[in-house]
C-alpha positions, 0 to 999 in steps of 0.5 A: 953809129947808124944812120937812119930817118926818124919821124918828129912832129912838125916843128911848127906845132911849137909856135901853136896855141892848139896841140896837134891829133894823132891816131892813125896813119893818115894823121902821122903823115899830116903832122910829122916829118921824117930827120936825119939821125944818128944812133949809137950803140948804148952798150958802151956808155951802160958799161961805163955808167953813164947810162942810168933812168936818172941820168939818160931816162933809160936803161938796160937790164935782165928779166929770165922771165917765167911766161912761156908764151905771149900770146897769152893774155891771162899768162902775160897779166899773171906772170910777166907783169908781176916780173915787171912790177917787181923789176921796177921796185929793184930798179928805182927803190919804189915802195909798191908798182901797179901796171898800167897795161901792155902791148904786144907788137909783132910783124902782123899789127892789128892796127895802128896802135898795134904796130912798130911806133912809127914816130918820136913820142912819150907815153904820156904827158907829166900834166897829167900825172897824179890824176893818172896815178890816183886812178890806177891804184884805186882800179888797184883797191889802193887809197892814194895817199897824198903824201906820196909821189909818182913815176911811171915807167915802160919797159921793153923785151923781145920775144922769140928771137933777138931783136935786130930789125925795128928795133926801140931807139931813144933820146938821151934826156940830157941833150932834150930841152924843156922847151923842145917838148910839146903837146899833143893829143893821142886819138887812136881807138877812140881815146883823145888822150893827152900826152907829149913829144918833142920837135926836132933838135939837132941837139938830140943824142940818139941811142940804142942797144943792138940786137937785143937778147931775149933776157934782156929789157929796156926800161924808159922814164915816162913820167916823174912828179919828183922834183929835180929827176928826168921826166921824159925818155921819148923813143921811136922804132926805126928802120935798122940797115944793119937789119933786113931780110936775113933776120926775123921781123922784131917780136916785143912786150912793152908794159907800162907801170906806175912806181909810188914813192 
């Protein structure tokens, strides 16, 4: 177990008729607060078959990427995004997958949006799953089929060196009560997007994959309209007390993928 602190949206927002807006360091400080948590090594649970997208909302898999430069956006778009779409189809049985976007995070962010994620959040809100999915399909020249259903996934892979400092942690969905998750609005870069995030609950079970290697990929469920499925996997980066100056800063790429069933 790794003891650390993570920021949650303040619990009082659970009882308000309006949702907080977060899109800067200042608004994050205003609307979130640190909570003490214990984060468990997920690797033994993965080996024992106790972790999966429809069990916990997250999993770990492998990808030996052919992308040779994660600072080249054209190469990412032409090589890496296709790898992630294919990976999601293999893992989930989706008939097709389309990318929504990607983020490269390093120790030198351009702005708040490119920095390491510093509070517990989901990336989307399931209330918007149909509209957002149809938009992505149309952007890819595909007419949405009313019989299709959609699920959104994030992938997260380190590059340059293993991820030891500022790794990614996630809440086991089986410990996440439905009413723990509230709406909030992400306002970074001029947006005003309805998304979701949990408030603190001491029952939340936290996991991470220590010392992720360059060929390892985390896959997180971000929203799913199919009945009886995991909907959310809230996540955040955290300050790893097992890291420090003896290890290089984390560099990672994440992609957002919509899967069609």
